[in-house]
C-alpha positions in Angstrom: 0.0 0.0 0.0 1.1 3.6 -0.6 -0.2 4.7 2.7 0.5 2.1 5.4 4.0 0.8 4.7 5.9 1.8 7.9 9.1 2.4 5.9 7.5 5.3 4.0 5.6 7.0 6.9 8.3 9.8 6.7 9.0 12.7 4.4 8.7 10.8 1.1 9.4 11.5 -2.6 7.3 9.8 -5.2 7.5 9.7 -9.0 4.3 8.9 -10.8 3.5 8.6 -14.5 0.2 10.6 -14.6 -3.1 9.7 -16.2 -6.2 8.3 -14.6 -4.3 5.8 -12.4 -1.6 8.4 -11.7 -4.2 11.0 -10.5 -5.7 8.4 -8.1 -2.2 7.4 -6.9 -1.3 11.0 -6.3 -4.3 11.5 -4.1 -3.3 8.5 -2.0 0.3 9.8 -1.9 -1.0 13.1 -0.5 -2.4 11.3 2.6 1.2 10.8 3.6 2.7 13.6 5.7 5.3 15.8 4.1 5.2 14.0 0.7 6.7 15.3 -2.5 5.2 14.0 -5.8 6.9 14.2 -9.1 4.6 13.7 -12.1 5.5 13.2 -15.7 3.0 14.2 -18.3 2.6 16.3 -21.5 2.5 20.1 -20.9 -1.2 20.2 -21.6 -1.9 18.2 -18.5 0.3 20.0 -16.0 -2.4 22.3 -14.7 -4.7 19.4 -14.0 -2.1 17.2 -12.3 -0.8 20.1 -10.2 -4.4 20.8 -9.0 -4.6 17.1 -8.2 -1.6 17.2 -5.9 1.6 16.8 -8.0 4.3 18.9 -6.5 6.6 19.0 -9.6 5.2 18.5 -13.0 7.7 17.5 -15.7 7.0 17.4 -19.5 8.6 14.2 -20.6 8.3 15.1 -24.2 10.6 18.1 -24.0 12.8 17.3 -21.0 14.8 14.4 -19.6 12.7 13.6 -16.5 15.6 11.8 -14.8 17.7 15.0 -15.0 14.8 17.2 -13.8 14.2 14.9 -10.8 17.9 14.8 -9.9 18.0 18.6 -10.0 15.4 18.8 -7.2 16.2 15.5 -5.4 19.9 14.6 -6.0 19.7 11.6 -3.7 16.8 10.1 -5.7 13.3 9.0 -4.8 11.7 6.7 -2.2 9.0 5.2 -4.5 8.5 5.1 -8.3 5.3 3.9 -9.9 6.0 2.7 -13.4 3.3 1.8 -15.9 5.6 2.1 -19.0 8.1 -0.8 -18.9 11.0 -1.1 -21.3 13.9 1.5 -20.9 11.7 3.6 -18.6 11.8 0.9 -15.9 15.6 1.0 -16.0 15.4 4.8 -15.5 12.9 4.3 -12.7 15.1 1.9 -10.9 18.2 4.1 -11.2 16.2 7.0 -9.6 15.6 5.1 -6.4 17.5 6.1 -3.3 18.7 3.4 -0.8 15.7 1.6 0.6 13.6 2.8 -2.3 10.9 0.8 -4.0 9.9 0.5 -7.6 6.3 -0.6 -8.3 5.7 -1.6 -11.9 2.1 -2.1 -13.0 2.0 -1.9 -16.8 3.9 -1.9 -20.1 2.4 1.0 -22.0 5.6 1.4 -24.1 4.5 -1.7 -25.9 1.9 0.4 -27.6 2.8 2.9 -30.3 0.1 5.4 -31.1 -3.4 4.0 -31.4 -2.4 0.6 -32.7 0.1 -2.1 -31.7 3.4 -1.8 -33.6 5.2 -5.1 -33.8 8.6 -3.4 -34.1 7.9 -1.2 -31.0 6.7 -4.3 -29.1 9.9 -6.2 -30.0 12.1 -3.3 -29.1 10.5 -2.8 -25.7 10.5 -6.5 -25.0 14.2 -6.5 -25.7 14.7 -3.6 -23.3 12.6 -5.1 -20.5 14.0 -4.6 -17.1 15.9 -7.5 -15.5 18.1 -7.4 -12.4 20.1 -9.9 -10.3 19.1 -10.4 -6.7 22.6 -9.5 -5.6 22.2 -6.1 -7.2 19.1 -5.5 -5.2 20.9 -6.4 -2.0 23.9 -4.2 -2.8 21.7 -1.3 -3.8 19.3 -1.7 -0.9 16.4 -1.4 -3.3 13.2 -3.4 -3.9 11.1 -4.1 -7.0 7.6 -5.4 -7.1 4.8 -5.8 -9.6 1.0 -5.1 -9.3 -1.9 -6.4 -11.4 -5.3 -6.2 -9.9 -6.7 -8.7 -12.4 -4.5 -11.5 -10.9 -5.7 -10.8 -7.4 -9.1 -12.3 -7.9 -8.4 -15.0 -5.3 -7.4 -12.4 -2.6 -10.9 -11.0 -1.8 -10.0 -10.4 1.8 -7.0 -8.3 0.8 -9.0 -6.4 -1.9 -11.9 -5.8 0.6 -9.5 -4.4 3.1 -7.9 -2.1 0.6 -11.3 -0.9 -0.7 -12.5 -0.2 2.8 -9.4 1.9 3.5 -10.0 3.9 0.3 -13.7 4.4 1.1 -12.8 5.6 4.6 -10.4 8.1 2.9 -13.2 9.2 0.6 -15.6 9.7 3.5 -12.9 11.9 5.2 -12.6 13.9 2.0 -9.0 12.9 1.5 -9.6 11.3 -1.9 -12.1 12.2 -4.5 -12.8 10.6 -8.0 -12.0 12.9 -10.8 -14.6 12.5 -13.7 -13.6 13.7 -17.2 -17.1 13.2 -18.7 -20.4 11.4 -18.2 -22.2 9.4 -20.9 -25.6 7.6 -21.2 -25.4 3.9 -21.5 -26.9 3.9 -25.0 -23.9 6.0 -26.1 -21.4 3.2 -25.2 -20.2 3.0 -28.8 -19.4 6.7 -28.8 -17.5 6.2 -25.5 -15.3 3.5 -27.2 -14.4 6.0 -30.0 -13.9 8.7 -27.4 -11.3 6.5 -25.6 -9.6 5.8 -28.9 -9.1 9.4 -30.1 -9.0 11.6 -27.1 -6.1 12.1 -24.7 -7.9 12.2 -21.3 -6.6 12.8 -17.8 -9.5 11.7 -15.6 -12.0 8.8 -15.6 -15.0 8.4 -17.8 -18.3 7.3 -16.3 -21.1 5.6 -18.2 -24.5 6.6 -17.1 -27.2 3.9 -17.2 -30.9 4.3 -16.6 -34.1 2.3 -16.5 -37.8 3.3 -16.3 -37.7 4.1 -12.6 -34.0 4.0 -11.6 -30.8 5.5 -12.7 -27.2 5.4 -11.7 -23.6 5.2 -12.6 -22.1 2.0 -14.0 
């Protein structure tokens, strides 16, 4: 968890690749006292992610985010959340300070544009991060993976995590950010919307029946 690991209940520096998941993770990070959050995103999203709690927004398209992070935090970071994979995972690992933790939860670099590019997939597969356990020991660093889809047999763990998030929501410490709302019969339009629009927040599909209505 980002919020209950005793090692990180101290002034902590995070690096997050922003987007829908990144915005949610940023809100969880902000529940930790004296936290500093670095967020990488295109310049058009900087205002939104700064309002969401990112301390330092970095445009990865025009700047080397490793250099920018090092300028502000020369010793590195406590936690890096990486959904990209490939060479970016190597960069993320090298940004960790001693006792730092890298959490990888995706391989977005496998996608090039709106369609899969086999050359890009092969290139990123070749550059996938790999490390010897002795290097972890010598560097005093840790690496872990996360995929909610493979935790379907851990309902007790998921329930506990959801209860914690709901408690934070009730306390006003986290709040879902909705990009747009759509009626259920517009689901085909939503699919196109996802395909062509670069969005920051989540998209809700609004369903209704004769007497009831609600979000799905």
